[in-house]
N, C-alpha and C positions, 0 to 999 in steps of 0.2 A: 907512137909506142913506143912504151921505157920497158923494156924484158926486165925481170931481176933475178940478179943470183940465185943460187942452187932452186928453178923454178919454181918458185912461191905465186907466180903472176898467174903460173900455168894448172898448179892447185888445183889453185882458188879458180879459176876459171873452169876447171872438173869439179870441182864440187859445185860451184853457179847450175853447173848444166846437171845435175844429180838432182838436186830440187833439194840439196840436206842442207844450206843455208840456213841461220837462222830464222825465225819469224822476223816480219819488219824488217833482212835485213833489205834485201828486192823489192821495194812496193808490188803492191797485188794491184790485179787490174781491179776498176772501180765494180761494185755490184752494178747487176743489172735493174732496172727501175722494173714495178712490176704494171702489168698492158692492166690499159684503161677498158671499161664493156660495157656496152652500152647499146639497147633496142629502141626500136621504132617500130608503129603498128606496118608503117608503108614500106621493109627491110623485112626481108624472109632472115631468118634464124641473129646471132649476136654478130653485134661489128668490134672488134676487137685491135687495141689499137696501143701499138710501143710509144710510148711518149718519147720524145728530145731533154736533151737538155734541160733545154725553157719554156717544155709546157705541162701542166699539169690536168689530171680526168676531169676536175670544171672548164682548166680552159681549152680543152678540147671538145668538150659535149657546151661549151657558149662557145666556138665554131661550128658549130651543126647546130645548134636551135638557129643561128645569125640568117634572116634570110636576105640578105647583104654578103653574106659572106663566099670567097673562092679561092682558087685556086690550090687549098689543098687537095690529097688525096685520100684522106679518112674513109673507112668504109667501103670501098672499092672503089675511089671514087666516086661516090655518089650524085647524086644534087640531090638530095632527099634534107629541107632544111625545117627543122621545127621535130618539137612532139620526140624528141631524144632523152634516153633517160638512160640513168648507170647504173650497171646491172651485175649482179658477183659472175665472174670469168666465170667462162667453160672449163 
């Protein structure tokens, strides 16, 4: 670590810690993706799923409606396959 004369390094660190750096100077955390919600006549309530980076609401619904799919823990690890429809999230 290189220490700058005159305490400039410390001043920059303090300004950054105080949140006073110009917008865009420090990269912001990525925005959370909106949740996907589904209903099924055999499932009580609305199933809410937070999609991962490589998932979409359509791909999750396809998984839930595929009778051969297994391995994911959507909707409380339900074994219900088929009949899922996308719904408005609560």
